[in-house]
Each structure stands twice: as structure tokens, then as C-alpha cells.
Kinemage of the C-alpha trace (Angstrom):
@kinemage 1
@onewidth
@group {chain A} dominant
@subgroup {mainchain}
@vectorlist {calphas} color= white
{ca met a 1} P 0.000 0.000 0.000
{ca arg a 2} L 2.857 2.397 0.836
{ca lys a 3} L 4.371 1.798 -2.591
{ca leu a 4} L 1.084 2.612 -4.329
{ca ile a 5} L 0.821 5.841 -2.354
{ca leu a 6} L 4.422 6.728 -3.268
{ca leu a 7} L 3.720 6.116 -6.949
{ca leu a 8} L 0.565 8.252 -6.794
{ca val a 9} L 2.489 11.066 -5.114
{ca leu a 10} L 5.177 10.901 -7.807
{ca val a 11} L 2.558 11.158 -10.525
{ca ala a 12} L 0.866 14.077 -8.770
{ca val a 13} L 4.019 16.096 -8.223
{ca met a 14} L 5.789 15.199 -11.454
{ca pro a 15} L 7.753 18.275 -12.400
{ca ser a 16} L 7.313 20.015 -15.677
{ca ile a 17} L 9.946 19.112 -18.234
{ca ser a 18} L 11.224 22.659 -18.595
{ca asn a 19} L 11.935 22.886 -14.852
{ca ala a 20} L 13.558 19.484 -14.408
{ca gln a 21} L 15.266 18.420 -17.635
{ca gly a 22} L 18.238 16.942 -15.753
{ca glu a 23} L 15.958 15.038 -13.397
{ca ile a 24} L 14.123 13.075 -16.121
{ca pro a 25} L 16.399 9.974 -15.965
{ca lys a 26} L 15.941 9.885 -12.186
{ca tyr a 27} L 12.144 9.954 -12.459
{ca lys a 28} L 12.131 7.347 -15.239
{ca ser a 29} L 14.238 5.105 -13.000
{ca ile a 30} L 11.987 5.592 -9.990
{ca phe a 31} L 8.940 4.782 -12.100
{ca thr a 32} L 10.616 1.749 -13.678
{ca leu a 33} L 11.379 0.273 -10.260
{ca ser a 34} L 7.832 1.031 -9.136
{ca phe a 35} L 6.253 -0.534 -12.234
{ca ile a 36} L 7.626 -4.006 -11.460
{ca arg a 37} L 5.430 -4.247 -8.378
{ca tyr a 38} L 2.292 -3.805 -10.475
{ca ile a 39} L 2.982 -6.570 -12.968
{ca gly a 40} L 1.621 -10.103 -12.708
{ca trp a 41} L 4.815 -12.101 -13.284
{ca pro a 42} L 4.743 -15.765 -14.348
{ca glu a 43} L 6.355 -18.210 -11.909
{ca glu a 44} L 9.364 -18.862 -14.157
{ca thr a 45} L 10.447 -15.222 -13.789
{ca lys a 46} L 10.669 -15.591 -10.018
{ca gln a 47} L 13.860 -17.681 -10.140
{ca gly a 48} L 17.410 -16.348 -9.762
{ca asp a 49} L 18.120 -12.624 -9.946
{ca phe a 50} L 15.551 -10.080 -11.106
{ca val a 51} L 17.357 -8.501 -14.053
{ca ile a 52} L 16.588 -5.067 -15.461
{ca gly a 53} L 18.365 -4.449 -18.756
{ca val a 54} L 18.919 -0.950 -20.133
{ca val a 55} L 19.706 -0.360 -23.798
{ca lys a 56} L 21.699 2.792 -24.621
{ca asn a 57} L 20.895 4.972 -21.623
{ca lys a 58} L 23.767 5.272 -19.137
{ca glu a 59} L 21.960 7.822 -16.958
{ca val a 60} L 18.898 5.636 -16.412
{ca ala a 61} L 21.114 2.582 -15.816
{ca glu a 62} L 23.147 4.469 -13.219
{ca trp a 63} L 20.037 5.753 -11.435
{ca leu a 64} L 18.550 2.250 -11.452
{ca arg a 65} L 21.796 0.885 -9.971
{ca asn a 66} L 21.838 3.517 -7.240
{ca leu a 67} L 18.152 3.199 -6.394
{ca ser a 68} L 18.140 -0.625 -6.357
{ca lys a 69} L 21.446 -1.189 -4.573
{ca gly a 70} L 20.917 -3.837 -1.905
{ca lys a 71} L 17.201 -4.147 -2.772
{ca lys a 72} L 15.232 -7.256 -3.520
{ca phe a 73} L 12.119 -7.921 -5.526
{ca gly a 74} L 10.445 -10.599 -3.459
{ca phe a 75} L 13.324 -12.983 -2.756
{ca gln a 76} L 15.298 -11.973 -5.852
{ca asn a 77} L 18.256 -9.620 -5.944
{ca val a 78} L 17.722 -6.739 -8.361
{ca val a 79} L 20.513 -6.632 -10.948
{ca ile a 80} L 20.984 -3.877 -13.550
{ca lys a 81} L 22.623 -4.765 -16.873
{ca glu a 82} L 23.652 -2.206 -19.468
{ca phe a 83} L 23.559 -3.009 -23.171
{ca arg a 84} L 25.310 -0.867 -25.783
{ca ser a 85} L 23.090 -2.054 -28.629
{ca pro a 86} L 19.964 -4.137 -29.247
{ca glu a 87} L 22.186 -6.969 -30.491
{ca asp a 88} L 23.871 -7.184 -27.052
{ca val a 89} L 20.626 -7.786 -25.127
{ca thr a 90} L 20.354 -10.982 -23.075
{ca asp a 91} L 17.558 -12.427 -20.932
{ca cys a 92} L 16.017 -10.042 -18.428
{ca gln a 93} L 12.675 -9.531 -16.711
{ca val a 94} L 12.555 -5.823 -17.623
{ca leu a 95} L 14.087 -4.286 -20.723
{ca tyr a 96} L 14.350 -0.486 -20.765
{ca val a 97} L 14.853 0.729 -24.345
{ca ser a 98} L 16.057 4.305 -24.710
{ca ser a 99} L 14.950 6.749 -27.368
{ca ala a 100} L 18.443 6.378 -28.885
{ca val a 101} L 17.328 2.977 -30.214
{ca asn a 102} L 15.435 2.942 -33.502
{ca leu a 103} L 12.595 0.813 -32.139
{ca pro a 104} L 10.796 0.270 -35.462
{ca lys a 105} L 14.037 -1.132 -36.868
{ca tyr a 106} L 15.095 -3.221 -33.835
{ca ala a 107} L 11.769 -4.326 -32.310
{ca gln a 108} L 11.968 -7.868 -33.679
{ca thr a 109} L 15.627 -8.203 -32.633
{ca leu a 110} L 14.784 -7.134 -29.086
{ca val a 111} L 11.883 -9.597 -28.849
{ca glu a 112} L 14.125 -12.410 -30.086
{ca lys a 113} L 16.916 -11.467 -27.669
{ca val a 114} L 14.621 -11.658 -24.627
{ca gly a 115} L 13.190 -14.980 -25.755
{ca gly a 116} L 9.856 -13.558 -26.869
{ca lys a 117} L 8.166 -13.895 -23.466
{ca asn a 118} L 7.971 -12.814 -19.844
{ca thr a 119} L 9.905 -9.569 -20.307
{ca leu a 120} L 8.390 -6.176 -19.587
{ca ile a 121} L 9.547 -3.768 -22.299
{ca ile a 122} L 9.668 -0.125 -21.232
{ca ser a 123} L 10.499 2.556 -23.775
{ca glu a 124} L 10.777 6.309 -24.180
{ca arg a 125} L 9.944 6.931 -27.823
{ca asn a 126} L 6.691 8.285 -29.277
{ca gly a 127} L 4.722 5.481 -30.910
{ca ala a 128} L 6.755 2.728 -29.235
{ca thr a 129} L 3.696 0.728 -28.177
{ca lys a 130} L 3.108 -0.001 -31.881
{ca tyr a 131} L 6.406 -1.900 -31.840
{ca gly a 132} L 5.975 -4.103 -28.779
{ca ser a 133} L 6.605 -1.757 -25.874
{ca met a 134} L 4.279 -2.333 -22.922
{ca ile a 135} L 4.986 0.854 -20.993
{ca asn a 136} L 6.171 3.954 -22.809
{ca phe a 137} L 7.319 7.256 -21.303
{ca val a 138} L 5.953 10.284 -23.142
{ca ile a 139} L 5.972 14.030 -22.727
{ca lys a 140} L 2.443 15.469 -22.608
{ca asp a 141} L 1.532 18.994 -21.579
{ca asn a 142} L 5.219 19.563 -20.791
{ca lys a 143} L 5.146 16.741 -18.199
{ca leu a 144} L 6.626 13.254 -18.050
{ca lys a 145} L 3.857 10.669 -18.272
{ca phe a 146} L 3.526 7.069 -19.351
{ca glu a 147} L 1.219 5.043 -21.539
{ca ile a 148} L 0.407 1.340 -21.309
{ca gln a 149} L -0.250 -1.260 -23.999
{ca lys a 150} L -1.923 -4.190 -22.202
{ca arg a 151} L -2.178 -6.349 -25.326
{ca asn a 152} L 1.600 -6.335 -25.760
{ca ala a 153} L 2.046 -7.319 -22.123
{ca ala a 154} L -0.463 -10.165 -22.432
{ca gln a 155} L 1.395 -11.522 -25.469
{ca phe a 156} L 4.465 -11.815 -23.237
{ca gly a 157} L 2.547 -13.555 -20.441
{ca leu a 158} L 2.432 -10.468 -18.231
{ca gln a 159} L -0.536 -8.810 -16.568
{ca ile a 160} L -0.579 -5.110 -15.762
{ca ser a 161} L -2.449 -4.232 -12.591
{ca ser a 162} L -5.454 -1.974 -12.919
{ca lys a 163} L -3.865 0.179 -10.172
{ca leu a 164} L -0.985 0.979 -12.511
{ca gly a 165} L -3.380 1.442 -15.414
{ca gly a 166} L -5.254 4.048 -13.390
{ca met a 167} L -2.135 6.217 -13.255
{ca ala a 168} L -1.244 6.024 -16.947
{ca ser a 169} L -1.920 8.899 -19.310
{ca ala a 170} L -3.114 6.465 -21.999
{ca ile a 171} L -4.077 2.806 -21.927
{ca thr a 172} L -4.578 0.676 -24.990
{ca leu a 173} L -6.281 -2.655 -24.456
């Protein structure tokens, strides 16, 4: 319950982009770590470490490392892996794809690299949900927001909680 309240507070006080340009990677990282608690994960993802992969975004990867240091998701250690390109991606429960990646071009490669299932794909590129992303950060009304594509998540065996859906700026079923 405390985590839901924290996420709601973050959404409510989200700074405008013009006032907090340097803080955007921090907020994306905080949200990414919060999102994992609102996903229905299949049993096979609850083994070993809980891996969050980040493609081409050093700032987000560093914030994720700092924020998750010593933390667990359930009984799993949270591990952050950085990937320099879509071709370098390996198995992970969450894959954060930066806007530096041409998602239309590499969407199929990314899906193949994560095994085509049980991976939450988070992106930060307009239109990314058309290419397999399940949660996509967007800028609307000069504020950082996120949109959800539930169909993409379901295809990967993941369920997005209605609590998380209630905070999104756009939900596509």
C-alpha cells in the first residue's frame, strides 16, 4: 500500500519538463522500479536474480543501480545490466529501451533477444507501443507521463495491474 501511495504522489508532483530536464532519468528510474510491483509475473520469472536491462541509456542505468542497490524484488536480488546495442541484449525480466534505439528497426531483434516472453519492455519513444513496448514514457503537456499497452504485455505472459493502469496517461487494451 505504501508503494502505491508513493507512486501516486510521484505522478501528482511530477515536475514540468522545462523545470527538471536533468531530473528526467531519475524519475524514469523511480517509475521503472515502481512498475515491477504492479505486474503479474509468471512463476518462471521468479527464479534467480531479477534482471533489469537498459539499452543505450547510461543515466537511467546508473540511477537504477543507485536506487536498487541492496534491494530485492520478493526474494530476488535486483541486478541492472547495461547493453550498448539491441544486439547485445540478453535475458532479463525488464528491458528499458532508450529513445536512442530505432525501435521500429530493432523491435523484432529485441523480442528475439529476450526470448519472446515474460519480459516487460519499457520505452521512451513516441509510438513505441506499436512496436511491442508495454509501458512507454511520453511528454504530454510539458510533463513526463507514461502510456500502457496491455495487449503487448499479455502476449508476453504479463498482466498489468489496474492500479498501474489508473495512473497512466493512456491505456490501450
